[in-house]
C-alpha positions, 0 to 999 in steps of 0.5 A: 258093135255098139250104138253111137248115141249123140250129144250136145256140148259146150265146150272152153273156145281155147280148148276146142281151138287146142283139140281140132289142131291136136286131130288134124296133128293125128290124123284123126278125127275130132270125135275119136278124141273125144272118145277117147278122153270120155273112156280114159276119164272113166277108168280113171275115175272107176280107178278110183286115182286120187286127181293132181291136185288132190294129191297135191295138198294130199302131199303139202298138209303131209309135209306140214303135218308130218311128226303129229300123223306120226305120233296120231299113227302110236 
């Protein structure tokens, strides 16, 4: 069994309100949701999945410069 350690941090009040509502609606503790969110973030970063805003910028660039990218690839 893993040990637990205390973490003190601050969070945006609107996010905290949403987190409390979600915990209440799901009948779960906030700590369980925080653990789940941290685990998901770490897994996403380990897999090298690009963040949505990075992918959006890539798509805009690809749309705008597709012809140039094709020429460079040749």
